N, CA, C and O atoms as CSV, one atom per row, in Angstrom:
chain,resi,resn,atom,element,x,y,z
A,1,MET,N,N,56.024,15.607,-9.914
A,1,MET,CA,C,55.793,15.014,-8.947
A,1,MET,C,C,54.168,15.354,-8.263
A,1,MET,O,O,53.282,14.541,-8.528
A,2,TYR,N,N,53.910,16.282,-7.598
A,2,TYR,CA,C,53.107,17.048,-7.346
A,2,TYR,C,C,51.714,16.662,-8.211
A,2,TYR,O,O,50.791,16.168,-7.564
A,3,LEU,N,N,51.552,16.858,-9.541
A,3,LEU,CA,C,50.955,16.366,-10.702
A,3,LEU,C,C,50.377,15.021,-10.475
A,3,LEU,O,O,49.165,14.825,-10.385
A,4,ALA,N,N,51.563,13.817,-10.359
A,4,ALA,CA,C,51.166,12.465,-10.322
A,4,ALA,C,C,50.833,11.936,-9.025
A,4,ALA,O,O,51.000,10.743,-8.775
A,5,ALA,N,N,50.333,12.819,-8.117
A,5,ALA,CA,C,49.746,12.477,-7.038
A,5,ALA,C,C,48.403,12.754,-6.651
A,5,ALA,O,O,47.752,12.191,-5.771
A,6,ASP,N,N,47.938,14.015,-7.674
A,6,ASP,CA,C,46.961,14.470,-7.866
A,6,ASP,C,C,45.780,13.609,-8.549
A,6,ASP,O,O,44.610,13.469,-8.194
A,7,SER,N,N,46.612,12.984,-9.848
A,7,SER,CA,C,45.804,11.772,-11.139
A,7,SER,C,C,45.348,11.095,-10.468
A,7,SER,O,O,44.136,10.883,-10.446
A,8,ALA,N,N,46.495,10.357,-9.450
A,8,ALA,CA,C,46.287,9.147,-8.857
A,8,ALA,C,C,44.885,9.232,-7.657
A,8,ALA,O,O,43.998,8.402,-7.458
A,9,SER,N,N,45.038,10.076,-7.247
A,9,SER,CA,C,43.615,10.427,-5.892
A,9,SER,C,C,42.239,10.711,-6.633
A,9,SER,O,O,41.133,10.392,-6.197
A,10,SER,N,N,42.511,11.396,-7.885
A,10,SER,CA,C,41.343,11.331,-8.857
A,10,SER,C,C,40.995,10.297,-9.564
A,10,SER,O,O,39.808,10.158,-9.858
A,11,SER,N,N,41.884,9.437,-9.946
A,11,SER,CA,C,41.793,8.222,-10.732
A,11,SER,C,C,40.859,7.118,-9.222
A,11,SER,O,O,39.844,6.431,-9.329
A,12,GLY,N,N,41.572,7.322,-8.198
A,12,GLY,CA,C,41.009,6.661,-7.305
A,12,GLY,C,C,39.303,7.013,-6.611
A,12,GLY,O,O,38.698,6.315,-5.797
A,13,LEU,N,N,38.953,7.991,-7.092
A,13,LEU,CA,C,37.724,8.447,-6.243
A,13,LEU,C,C,36.666,7.949,-7.624
A,13,LEU,O,O,35.613,7.322,-7.508
A,14,LEU,N,N,37.312,8.446,-8.954
A,14,LEU,CA,C,36.495,7.826,-10.130
A,14,LEU,C,C,36.018,6.193,-10.273
A,14,LEU,O,O,35.105,5.783,-10.989
A,15,SER,N,N,36.799,5.470,-9.486
A,15,SER,CA,C,36.854,4.196,-9.894
A,15,SER,C,C,35.674,3.450,-8.581
A,15,SER,O,O,35.187,2.322,-8.507
A,16,PHE,N,N,35.536,4.689,-7.670
A,16,PHE,CA,C,34.381,4.604,-6.913
A,16,PHE,C,C,33.162,4.690,-7.332
A,16,PHE,O,O,32.307,3.923,-6.890
A,17,LEU,N,N,32.782,5.946,-8.557
A,17,LEU,CA,C,31.524,6.367,-9.010
A,17,LEU,C,C,30.780,5.301,-9.635
A,17,LEU,O,O,29.622,5.692,-9.489
A,18,PRO,N,N,30.737,4.429,-10.113
A,18,PRO,CA,C,29.657,3.465,-10.594
A,18,PRO,C,C,29.208,2.437,-9.365
A,18,PRO,O,O,28.193,1.743,-9.429
A,19,ILE,N,N,30.041,2.450,-8.334
A,19,ILE,CA,C,29.427,1.945,-7.481
A,19,ILE,C,C,28.597,2.897,-6.846
A,19,ILE,O,O,27.485,2.445,-6.574
A,20,ILE,N,N,28.779,3.998,-6.547
A,20,ILE,CA,C,28.025,5.136,-5.716
A,20,ILE,C,C,26.749,5.405,-6.545
A,20,ILE,O,O,25.648,5.561,-6.016
A,21,LEU,N,N,27.004,5.458,-8.111
A,21,LEU,CA,C,25.902,5.374,-8.780
A,21,LEU,C,C,24.750,4.104,-8.849
A,21,LEU,O,O,23.537,4.264,-8.988
A,22,ILE,N,N,25.461,2.820,-8.716
A,22,ILE,CA,C,24.677,1.598,-8.501
A,22,ILE,C,C,23.452,2.008,-7.267
A,22,ILE,O,O,22.226,2.106,-7.302
A,23,VAL,N,N,24.483,2.181,-6.208
A,23,VAL,CA,C,23.558,2.412,-5.127
A,23,VAL,C,C,22.660,3.262,-4.538
A,23,VAL,O,O,22.020,3.242,-3.487
A,24,VAL,N,N,22.800,4.275,-5.788
A,24,VAL,CA,C,22.105,5.542,-5.566
A,24,VAL,C,C,20.564,5.070,-6.145
A,24,VAL,O,O,19.455,5.284,-5.655
A,25,ALA,N,N,21.037,4.181,-7.661
A,25,ALA,CA,C,19.724,3.652,-8.469
A,25,ALA,C,C,19.102,2.614,-7.844
A,25,ALA,O,O,17.921,2.432,-8.141
A,26,MET,N,N,19.770,1.669,-6.808
A,26,MET,CA,C,18.989,0.626,-6.207
A,26,MET,C,C,17.966,1.454,-5.131
A,26,MET,O,O,16.843,0.978,-4.965
A,27,TYR,N,N,18.277,2.468,-4.529
A,27,TYR,CA,C,17.567,3.203,-3.697
A,27,TYR,C,C,16.411,4.035,-4.236
A,27,TYR,O,O,15.404,4.204,-3.547
A,28,PHE,N,N,16.538,4.576,-5.497
A,28,PHE,CA,C,15.431,4.986,-6.262
A,28,PHE,C,C,14.269,3.864,-7.213
A,28,PHE,O,O,13.123,4.003,-7.642
A,29,LEU,N,N,15.236,2.802,-7.237
A,29,LEU,CA,C,14.023,1.788,-8.156
A,29,LEU,C,C,13.605,0.815,-7.383
A,29,LEU,O,O,12.667,0.244,-7.940
A,30,LEU,N,N,13.908,0.258,-6.146
A,30,LEU,CA,C,13.688,-0.953,-4.993
A,30,LEU,C,C,13.430,-0.068,-3.756
A,30,LEU,O,O,12.237,0.006,-3.461
A,31,ILE,N,N,14.126,0.495,-3.109
A,31,ILE,CA,C,14.070,0.664,-1.762
A,31,ILE,C,C,12.964,1.918,-1.349
A,31,ILE,O,O,12.372,1.910,-0.270
A,32,ARG,N,N,12.824,2.746,-2.141
A,32,ARG,CA,C,11.770,3.935,-2.347
A,32,ARG,C,C,10.556,3.552,-2.231
A,32,ARG,O,O,9.868,3.741,-1.228
A,33,PRO,N,N,10.069,2.776,-3.622
A,33,PRO,CA,C,9.061,2.355,-3.741
A,33,PRO,C,C,8.370,1.466,-2.841
A,33,PRO,O,O,7.145,1.421,-2.726
A,34,GLN,N,N,9.580,0.438,-1.917
A,34,GLN,CA,C,8.650,-0.612,-1.342
A,34,GLN,C,C,7.734,0.230,-0.223
A,34,GLN,O,O,6.513,0.318,-0.088
A,35,ASN,N,N,9.027,0.904,0.640
A,35,ASN,CA,C,8.546,2.026,1.751
A,35,ASN,C,C,7.284,3.121,1.460
A,35,ASN,O,O,6.703,3.521,2.469
A,36,LYS,N,N,6.794,3.664,0.068
A,36,LYS,CA,C,5.719,3.809,-0.460
A,36,LYS,C,C,4.831,2.776,-0.051
A,36,LYS,O,O,4.156,2.929,0.966
A,37,ARG,N,N,4.763,1.779,-0.710
A,37,ARG,CA,C,3.609,0.495,-0.601
A,37,ARG,C,C,3.454,0.462,0.745
A,37,ARG,O,O,2.335,0.490,1.256
A,38,LYS,N,N,4.596,0.399,1.462
A,38,LYS,CA,C,4.063,-0.026,2.772
A,38,LYS,C,C,3.247,0.952,3.521
A,38,LYS,O,O,2.335,0.536,4.235
A,39,ARG,N,N,3.561,2.559,3.396
A,39,ARG,CA,C,2.728,3.524,4.076
A,39,ARG,C,C,1.466,3.635,3.632
A,39,ARG,O,O,0.572,4.164,4.293
A,40,GLU,N,N,1.282,3.028,2.221
A,40,GLU,CA,C,0.055,3.060,1.681
A,40,GLU,C,C,-1.453,1.905,2.296
A,40,GLU,O,O,-2.674,2.064,2.321
A,41,ALA,N,N,-0.272,0.481,2.820
A,41,ALA,CA,C,-0.961,-0.473,3.224
A,41,ALA,C,C,-1.118,-0.208,4.578
A,41,ALA,O,O,-2.204,-0.619,4.989
A,42,ALA,N,N,-0.445,0.318,5.403
A,42,ALA,CA,C,-0.560,0.558,6.653
A,42,ALA,C,C,-1.908,1.834,6.644
A,42,ALA,O,O,-2.568,1.897,7.681
A,43,GLN,N,N,-2.156,2.485,5.871
A,43,GLN,CA,C,-2.847,3.517,5.976
A,43,GLN,C,C,-4.211,3.156,5.570
A,43,GLN,O,O,-5.185,3.728,6.060
A,44,MET,N,N,-4.340,1.998,4.473
A,44,MET,CA,C,-5.335,1.470,4.422
A,44,MET,C,C,-6.058,0.745,5.431
A,44,MET,O,O,-7.121,1.192,5.861
A,45,GLN,N,N,-5.411,-0.688,5.980
A,45,GLN,CA,C,-5.464,-1.224,7.062
A,45,GLN,C,C,-6.067,-0.110,8.404
A,45,GLN,O,O,-6.949,-0.574,9.127
A,46,SER,N,N,-5.676,1.002,8.618
A,46,SER,CA,C,-5.789,2.188,9.894
A,46,SER,C,C,-7.050,2.329,9.660
A,46,SER,O,O,-7.643,2.583,10.708
A,47,GLN,N,N,-8.053,2.257,8.330
A,47,GLN,CA,C,-9.088,3.451,7.900
A,47,GLN,C,C,-10.231,2.240,7.438
A,47,GLN,O,O,-11.217,2.554,6.772
A,48,LEU,N,N,-9.992,0.908,7.848
A,48,LEU,CA,C,-10.751,-0.172,7.933
A,48,LEU,C,C,-12.094,0.205,8.567
A,48,LEU,O,O,-11.926,1.096,9.400
A,49,GLY,N,N,-13.317,-0.164,8.452
A,49,GLY,CA,C,-14.350,0.110,9.013
A,49,GLY,C,C,-15.733,-1.033,8.896
A,49,GLY,O,O,-15.823,-1.879,8.007
A,50,PRO,N,N,-16.458,-0.886,9.686
A,50,PRO,CA,C,-17.680,-1.643,9.865
A,50,PRO,C,C,-18.302,-1.925,8.464
A,50,PRO,O,O,-18.933,-0.891,8.245
A,51,GLY,N,N,-18.473,-2.736,7.411
A,51,GLY,CA,C,-19.473,-2.523,6.412
A,51,GLY,C,C,-18.698,-2.223,4.942
A,51,GLY,O,O,-19.253,-2.113,3.849
A,52,ASP,N,N,-17.365,-2.130,5.208
A,52,ASP,CA,C,-16.333,-2.455,4.039
A,52,ASP,C,C,-16.339,-3.420,3.305
A,52,ASP,O,O,-16.388,-4.318,4.145
A,53,GLN,N,N,-16.323,-3.983,2.204
A,53,GLN,CA,C,-16.166,-5.027,1.606
A,53,GLN,C,C,-14.705,-5.099,1.185
A,53,GLN,O,O,-14.117,-4.195,0.591
A,54,ILE,N,N,-14.303,-5.983,1.462
A,54,ILE,CA,C,-12.537,-6.425,1.265
A,54,ILE,C,C,-12.052,-7.732,0.805
A,54,ILE,O,O,-12.794,-8.698,0.984
A,55,GLN,N,N,-10.787,-7.920,0.173
A,55,GLN,CA,C,-10.526,-9.003,-0.478
A,55,GLN,C,C,-8.836,-9.479,0.749
A,55,GLN,O,O,-8.107,-8.527,1.027
A,56,THR,N,N,-8.544,-10.546,1.175
A,56,THR,CA,C,-7.719,-10.647,1.620
A,56,THR,C,C,-6.668,-11.002,0.688
A,56,THR,O,O,-6.822,-10.899,-0.529
A,57,VAL,N,N,-5.349,-11.516,1.362
A,57,VAL,CA,C,-4.185,-11.636,0.953
A,57,VAL,C,C,-4.306,-12.972,0.069
A,57,VAL,O,O,-3.744,-13.109,-1.018
A,58,GLY,N,N,-5.064,-13.878,0.646
A,58,GLY,CA,C,-5.286,-14.969,0.278
A,58,GLY,C,C,-6.344,-15.116,-0.868
A,58,GLY,O,O,-6.463,-16.073,-1.633
A,59,GLY,N,N,-6.904,-14.252,-0.835
A,59,GLY,CA,C,-8.383,-14.126,-1.777
A,59,GLY,C,C,-9.648,-14.165,-1.872
A,59,GLY,O,O,-10.474,-14.178,-2.785
A,60,LEU,N,N,-9.647,-14.187,-0.324
A,60,LEU,CA,C,-11.189,-14.547,0.368
A,60,LEU,C,C,-12.088,-12.886,0.540
A,60,LEU,O,O,-11.842,-11.803,1.072
A,61,PHE,N,N,-12.690,-13.210,0.115
A,61,PHE,CA,C,-13.765,-11.793,-0.287
A,61,PHE,C,C,-14.658,-11.608,1.160
A,61,PHE,O,O,-15.053,-12.644,1.694
A,62,ALA,N,N,-14.869,-10.743,1.581
A,62,ALA,CA,C,-15.442,-10.391,2.974
A,62,ALA,C,C,-16.064,-9.235,3.197
A,62,ALA,O,O,-15.875,-8.237,2.501
A,63,THR,N,N,-17.070,-9.300,4.461
A,63,THR,CA,C,-17.307,-7.561,4.606
A,63,THR,C,C,-17.171,-7.344,5.871
A,63,THR,O,O,-17.937,-7.885,6.667
A,64,VAL,N,N,-16.010,-6.379,6.346
A,64,VAL,CA,C,-15.903,-6.041,7.295
A,64,VAL,C,C,-16.686,-5.947,8.645
A,64,VAL,O,O,-17.275,-4.867,8.614
A,65,VAL,N,N,-16.944,-6.569,9.764
A,65,VAL,CA,C,-18.137,-6.561,10.686
A,65,VAL,C,C,-17.363,-5.643,12.038
A,65,VAL,O,O,-17.928,-4.775,12.702
A,66,ALA,N,N,-15.997,-6.097,12.198
A,66,ALA,CA,C,-15.680,-5.275,13.679
A,66,ALA,C,C,-13.939,-5.138,13.340
A,66,ALA,O,O,-13.326,-5.839,12.535
A,67,VAL,N,N,-13.454,-4.206,14.063
A,67,VAL,CA,C,-12.350,-3.548,13.966
A,67,VAL,C,C,-11.979,-3.462,15.580
A,67,VAL,O,O,-12.671,-3.119,16.539
A,68,ASP,N,N,-10.570,-3.923,15.488
A,68,ASP,CA,C,-10.090,-3.814,16.978
A,68,ASP,C,C,-8.635,-2.954,16.655
A,68,ASP,O,O,-8.518,-2.265,15.642
A,69,ASP,N,N,-7.644,-3.092,17.587
A,69,ASP,CA,C,-6.206,-2.906,17.138
A,69,ASP,C,C,-5.389,-3.575,15.891
A,69,ASP,O,O,-4.988,-3.035,14.860
A,70,GLU,N,N,-5.274,-4.942,16.330
A,70,GLU,CA,C,-4.478,-5.616,15.450
A,70,GLU,C,C,-5.245,-6.680,14.833
A,70,GLU,O,O,-4.674,-7.582,14.220
A,71,ALA,N,N,-6.694,-6.622,14.975
A,71,ALA,CA,C,-7.023,-7.800,14.173
A,71,ALA,C,C,-8.679,-7.273,13.426
A,71,ALA,O,O,-9.208,-6.242,13.840
A,72,ILE,N,N,-9.277,-8.036,12.435
A,72,ILE,CA,C,-10.284,-7.877,12.120
A,72,ILE,C,C,-11.511,-8.707,12.013
A,72,ILE,O,O,-11.185,-9.702,11.367
A,73,THR,N,N,-12.602,-8.765,12.295
A,73,THR,CA,C,-13.830,-9.661,12.066
A,73,THR,C,C,-14.493,-9.690,10.861
A,73,THR,O,O,-14.929,-8.548,10.719
A,74,VAL,N,N,-14.763,-10.257,10.059
A,74,VAL,CA,C,-15.063,-10.271,8.635
A,74,VAL,C,C,-16.517,-11.235,8.548
A,74,VAL,O,O,-16.674,-11.921,9.558
A,75,GLU,N,N,-17.423,-11.359,7.661
A,75,GLU,CA,C,-17.810,-12.179,7.370
A,75,GLU,C,C,-18.242,-12.633,5.968
A,75,GLU,O,O,-19.146,-12.063,5.357
A,76,PRO,N,N,-17.643,-13.552,5.543
A,76,PRO,CA,C,-17.539,-13.876,4.047
A,76,PRO,C,C,-19.027,-14.434,3.920
A,76,PRO,O,O,-19.328,-14.031,2.797
A,77,SER,N,N,-20.129,-15.119,4.403
A,77,SER,CA,C,-21.040,-15.342,3.663
A,77,SER,C,C,-21.617,-14.854,5.116
A,77,SER,O,O,-20.857,-14.455,5.999
A,78,PRO,N,N,-23.255,-14.936,5.300
A,78,PRO,CA,C,-24.274,-14.432,5.981
A,78,PRO,C,C,-24.063,-15.871,7.533
A,78,PRO,O,O,-24.421,-17.042,7.666
A,79,GLY,N,N,-23.458,-15.073,8.211
A,79,GLY,CA,C,-23.751,-16.353,9.657
A,79,GLY,C,C,-22.537,-16.961,9.779
A,79,GLY,O,O,-22.431,-17.890,10.580
A,80,VAL,N,N,-21.409,-16.533,8.997
A,80,VAL,CA,C,-19.971,-17.066,9.249
A,80,VAL,C,C,-18.981,-16.155,9.210
A,80,VAL,O,O,-18.592,-15.630,8.167
A,81,ARG,N,N,-18.475,-15.898,10.464
A,81,ARG,CA,C,-17.651,-14.956,10.946
A,81,ARG,C,C,-16.076,-15.346,11.134
A,81,ARG,O,O,-15.865,-16.349,11.816
A,82,MET,N,N,-15.238,-14.828,10.734
A,82,MET,CA,C,-13.771,-15.309,10.668
A,82,MET,C,C,-13.186,-13.872,11.465
A,82,MET,O,O,-13.807,-12.814,11.568
A,83,ARG,N,N,-11.996,-14.130,11.917
A,83,ARG,CA,C,-11.139,-13.133,12.646
A,83,ARG,C,C,-9.838,-13.226,11.663
A,83,ARG,O,O,-9.354,-14.289,11.277
A,84,PHE,N,N,-9.353,-11.911,11.324
A,84,PHE,CA,C,-7.971,-12.126,10.610
A,84,PHE,C,C,-7.189,-10.865,11.226
A,84,PHE,O,O,-7.769,-9.880,11.681
A,85,ALA,N,N,-6.150,-10.985,11.191
A,85,ALA,CA,C,-5.087,-10.442,11.577
A,85,ALA,C,C,-5.239,-8.833,10.419
A,85,ALA,O,O,-5.962,-9.041,9.445
A,86,LYS,N,N,-4.773,-7.721,10.482
A,86,LYS,CA,C,-5.315,-6.529,9.407
A,86,LYS,C,C,-4.121,-6.612,8.785
A,86,LYS,O,O,-3.975,-5.638,8.046
A,87,GLY,N,N,-3.225,-7.337,8.764
A,87,GLY,CA,C,-1.923,-7.556,7.858
A,87,GLY,C,C,-2.381,-8.215,6.285
A,87,GLY,O,O,-1.943,-7.994,5.156
A,88,ALA,N,N,-3.522,-9.162,6.826
A,88,ALA,CA,C,-3.744,-10.009,5.642
A,88,ALA,C,C,-5.038,-9.375,5.010
A,88,ALA,O,O,-5.755,-10.139,4.365
A,89,VAL,N,N,-5.438,-7.958,5.138
A,89,VAL,CA,C,-6.595,-7.337,3.928
A,89,VAL,C,C,-4.874,-7.111,2.767
A,89,VAL,O,O,-3.735,-6.689,2.966
A,90,GLY,N,N,-5.719,-7.743,1.489
A,90,GLY,CA,C,-4.787,-7.159,0.828
A,90,GLY,C,C,-5.591,-5.794,-0.100
A,90,GLY,O,O,-5.032,-4.898,-0.732
A,91,ARG,N,N,-6.825,-5.995,0.065
A,91,ARG,CA,C,-7.060,-4.530,-0.787
A,91,ARG,C,C,-8.850,-4.037,-0.024
A,91,ARG,O,O,-9.441,-4.617,0.887
A,92,VAL,N,N,-9.215,-3.040,-0.665
A,92,VAL,CA,C,-10.611,-2.762,-0.072
A,92,VAL,C,C,-11.462,-2.612,-1.254
A,92,VAL,O,O,-11.132,-2.012,-2.277
A,93,ILE,N,N,-12.197,-2.996,-1.116
A,93,ILE,CA,C,-13.224,-3.004,-2.833
A,93,ILE,C,C,-14.130,-1.829,-2.843
A,93,ILE,O,O,-14.163,-0.983,-3.736
A,94,THR,N,N,-14.925,-1.850,-1.677
A,94,THR,CA,C,-15.894,-0.661,-1.653
A,94,THR,C,C,-15.931,-0.418,0.199
A,94,THR,O,O,-16.294,-1.213,1.065
A,95,SER,N,N,-15.414,0.969,0.330
A,95,SER,CA,C,-16.015,1.393,1.628
A,95,SER,C,C,-16.809,2.200,1.711
A,95,SER,O,O,-17.262,2.991,0.884
A,96,GLN,N,N,-17.166,1.894,3.511
A,96,GLN,CA,C,-18.590,2.494,3.566
A,96,GLN,C,C,-17.833,4.179,3.303
A,96,GLN,O,O,-18.298,4.853,2.384
A,97,ALA,N,N,-17.072,4.561,3.867
A,97,ALA,CA,C,-16.779,5.927,4.111
A,97,ALA,C,C,-16.654,6.820,2.682
A,97,ALA,O,O,-16.475,8.033,2.794
A,98,LYS,N,N,-16.753,6.190,1.287
A,98,LYS,CA,C,-16.539,6.742,0.350
A,98,LYS,C,C,-18.025,6.502,-0.272
A,98,LYS,O,O,-18.420,7.389,-1.028
A,99,GLU,N,N,-18.861,5.432,-0.041
A,99,GLU,CA,C,-20.167,5.700,-0.073
A,99,GLU,C,C,-20.852,6.878,0.243
A,99,GLU,O,O,-21.600,7.454,-0.548
A,100,SER,N,N,-20.581,7.292,1.523
A,100,SER,CA,C,-21.159,7.970,2.308
A,100,SER,C,C,-20.766,9.690,1.761
A,100,SER,O,O,-21.610,10.580,1.860
A,101,ASP,N,N,-19.940,9.837,1.425
A,101,ASP,CA,C,-19.097,10.644,1.074
A,101,ASP,C,C,-19.917,11.009,-0.624
A,101,ASP,O,O,-20.337,12.114,-0.969
A,102,ASP,N,N,-19.951,9.940,-1.314
A,102,ASP,CA,C,-20.594,10.177,-2.517
A,102,ASP,C,C,-22.471,10.222,-2.685
A,102,ASP,O,O,-23.109,10.135,-3.735
A,103,SER,N,N,-22.928,10.361,-1.481
A,103,SER,CA,C,-24.458,10.298,-1.257
A,103,SER,C,C,-24.924,11.762,-1.960
A,103,SER,O,O,-25.989,11.769,-2.578
A,104,GLY,N,N,-24.083,13.070,-1.859
A,104,GLY,CA,C,-24.764,13.763,-2.393
A,104,GLY,C,C,-25.373,13.919,-3.641
A,104,GLY,O,O,-26.431,14.504,-3.872
A,105,ASN,N,N,-24.410,13.187,-4.662
A,105,ASN,CA,C,-24.325,13.172,-6.096
A,105,ASN,C,C,-25.106,12.195,-6.414
A,105,ASN,O,O,-24.455,11.292,-6.938
A,106,SER,N,N,-26.630,11.882,-6.303
A,106,SER,CA,C,-27.293,10.643,-6.412
A,106,SER,C,C,-27.594,10.396,-7.825
A,106,SER,O,O,-27.785,9.229,-8.166
A,107,ASP,N,N,-27.637,10.987,-8.370
A,107,ASP,CA,C,-27.901,10.931,-9.867
A,107,ASP,C,C,-26.995,10.927,-10.626
A,107,ASP,O,O,-27.436,10.542,-11.708
A,108,ALA,N,N,-25.728,11.184,-10.703
A,108,ALA,CA,C,-24.652,10.626,-10.998
A,108,ALA,C,C,-24.472,8.835,-10.547
A,108,ALA,O,O,-24.032,8.034,-11.373
A,109,ALA,N,N,-24.846,8.452,-9.271
A,109,ALA,CA,C,-24.951,7.309,-9.057
A,109,ALA,C,C,-26.033,6.185,-9.585
A,109,ALA,O,O,-26.028,4.956,-9.658
A,110,LYS,N,N,-27.123,7.416,-9.972
A,110,LYS,CA,C,-28.170,6.425,-10.379
A,110,LYS,C,C,-27.571,6.311,-11.999
A,110,LYS,O,O,-27.344,5.155,-12.358
A,111,THR,N,N,-27.333,7.254,-12.873
A,111,THR,CA,C,-26.663,7.083,-14.043
A,111,THR,C,C,-25.601,5.859,-14.461
A,111,THR,O,O,-25.563,5.373,-15.592
A,112,VAL,N,N,-24.834,5.490,-13.463
A,112,VAL,CA,C,-23.633,4.548,-13.299
A,112,VAL,C,C,-24.868,3.161,-13.071
A,112,VAL,O,O,-24.717,2.217,-13.846
A,113,GLU,N,N,-25.622,3.097,-12.406
A,113,GLU,CA,C,-26.136,1.915,-12.047
A,113,GLU,C,C,-26.878,1.556,-13.099
A,113,GLU,O,O,-26.594,0.493,-13.651
A,114,GLN,N,N,-27.879,2.288,-13.554
A,114,GLN,CA,C,-28.593,2.279,-14.789
A,114,GLN,C,C,-27.836,1.521,-16.285
A,114,GLN,O,O,-28.152,0.611,-17.052
A,115,GLY,N,N,-26.595,2.564,-16.145
A,115,GLY,CA,C,-25.784,2.572,-17.534
A,115,GLY,C,C,-25.446,1.212,-17.960
A,115,GLY,O,O,-24.823,1.030,-19.006
């Protein structure tokens, strides 16, 4: 009788094993990468500065003119200014911070431009 009770409880635990594995797989395949993308987007949006070339999620290419806590002012063409929420920035095409870091290697930049 004692052995029958042990086998019944272990088979009950084994019946939940596939469900547990599915939950763990969902975490690693869906939730974890989504959180990583959110962190990267928030970091990119917090590092925006005047002079950065951006593309909005709607596809508008523009240059950042001013940045405040919740919004950015961009200039898609000379003399035209638009205000967007920081969350509307899809990607940074060129960043002024990156260009100032690369200024010490001007020979490589000239080679790329000529190339």
